[in-house]
C-alpha positions as CSV (number, residue, x, y, z in Angstrom):
1,M,65.8,-35.3,-70.8
2,V,65.6,-34.5,-66.5
3,V,68.4,-35.3,-64.4
4,K,67.1,-36.1,-61.1
5,N,69.6,-35.3,-58.2
6,H,69.6,-38.5,-56.2
7,T,69.9,-37.7,-52.4
8,N,71.0,-41.4,-51.6
9,R,74.3,-40.7,-53.2
10,S,77.3,-38.7,-52.1
11,P,77.9,-35.4,-54.2
12,P,80.9,-35.7,-56.7
13,V,84.4,-35.1,-54.4
14,D,87.4,-32.6,-56.2
15,N,89.2,-33.2,-53.0
16,E,92.5,-35.8,-53.1
17,E,91.3,-37.5,-49.8
18,G,88.1,-38.2,-51.5
19,V,89.2,-39.5,-54.6
20,M,91.7,-41.7,-52.8
21,K,89.1,-42.9,-50.5
22,T,86.7,-43.4,-53.6
23,T,90.0,-45.4,-55.3
24,A,90.5,-48.0,-52.3
25,I,86.4,-48.3,-52.0
26,A,86.0,-49.8,-55.6
27,L,89.5,-52.0,-55.1
28,I,88.6,-53.2,-52.3
29,A,85.3,-54.0,-54.1
30,T,86.4,-55.5,-56.9
31,I,89.3,-57.6,-55.2
32,A,86.0,-59.2,-52.6
33,T,84.4,-60.3,-55.9
34,A,87.3,-61.3,-57.9
35,T,88.4,-63.9,-54.8
36,T,84.7,-64.8,-54.4
37,A,84.7,-65.8,-58.3
38,F,87.9,-67.6,-58.1
39,G,87.1,-69.8,-54.9
40,A,84.3,-70.7,-56.4
41,S,85.3,-71.7,-60.0
42,G,88.1,-74.3,-58.9
43,A,90.7,-72.8,-60.8
44,A,93.3,-74.1,-58.6
45,I,92.0,-78.1,-58.9
46,D,94.4,-79.1,-61.7
47,E,97.4,-77.6,-59.8
48,G,98.9,-76.0,-63.1
49,G,99.7,-78.9,-65.2
50,F,102.6,-79.0,-67.1
51,F,103.0,-75.2,-67.8
52,A,103.9,-74.3,-63.8
53,P,106.6,-76.8,-63.3
54,L,107.9,-75.5,-67.1
55,F,107.8,-71.9,-65.9
56,L,109.7,-72.4,-62.7
57,A,112.2,-74.1,-64.3
58,F,112.6,-71.5,-67.3
59,G,113.2,-68.8,-64.5
60,A,115.7,-70.9,-62.9
61,A,117.6,-71.2,-65.6
62,I,117.9,-67.7,-66.2
63,I,118.8,-66.8,-62.9
64,A,121.6,-70.0,-63.5
65,F,122.6,-68.8,-66.4
66,Q,123.0,-65.0,-65.3
67,T,125.3,-65.4,-61.9
68,V,128.1,-66.9,-64.7
69,P,128.2,-63.0,-66.0
70,A,127.8,-61.3,-62.8
71,I,130.6,-63.4,-61.2
72,M,132.9,-62.5,-64.1
73,L,131.7,-59.0,-63.4
74,M,132.4,-58.8,-59.6
75,G,136.1,-60.6,-60.1
76,S,137.0,-57.5,-62.4
77,M,136.0,-55.3,-60.1
78,L,137.7,-57.0,-57.3
79,K,140.8,-56.8,-59.1
80,G,140.4,-53.5,-60.2
81,L,139.5,-52.2,-57.2
82,F,142.9,-54.0,-55.3
83,S,145.3,-53.7,-58.1
84,P,148.0,-51.6,-58.1
85,K,147.6,-48.1,-59.7
86,V,149.9,-47.7,-62.6
87,E,150.7,-44.3,-63.1
88,E,150.8,-42.6,-66.6
89,G,153.7,-40.3,-67.4
90,A,153.8,-38.4,-70.7
91,T,155.3,-39.9,-73.2
92,T,156.6,-38.4,-76.5
93,H,156.3,-40.4,-79.7
């Protein structure tokens, strides 16, 4: 099998700038293709149905339930920060 050198292709790039440029071009091509596919598919016609509000409510519940421990932790930190320091002397038992 003979491998032909195609003159219309760019040579392999070994430097970092060329690799980043190639990666950026590939990413742009992928995003452009996916955008066209999503635009033509009508994927947003049903607007998520039942699961989108359920997902948002679940996220809101997580945030709401995490505020209670956060407030308790903040109160403990402020109490420890502003309470008078108690010096512990050497005690003999």
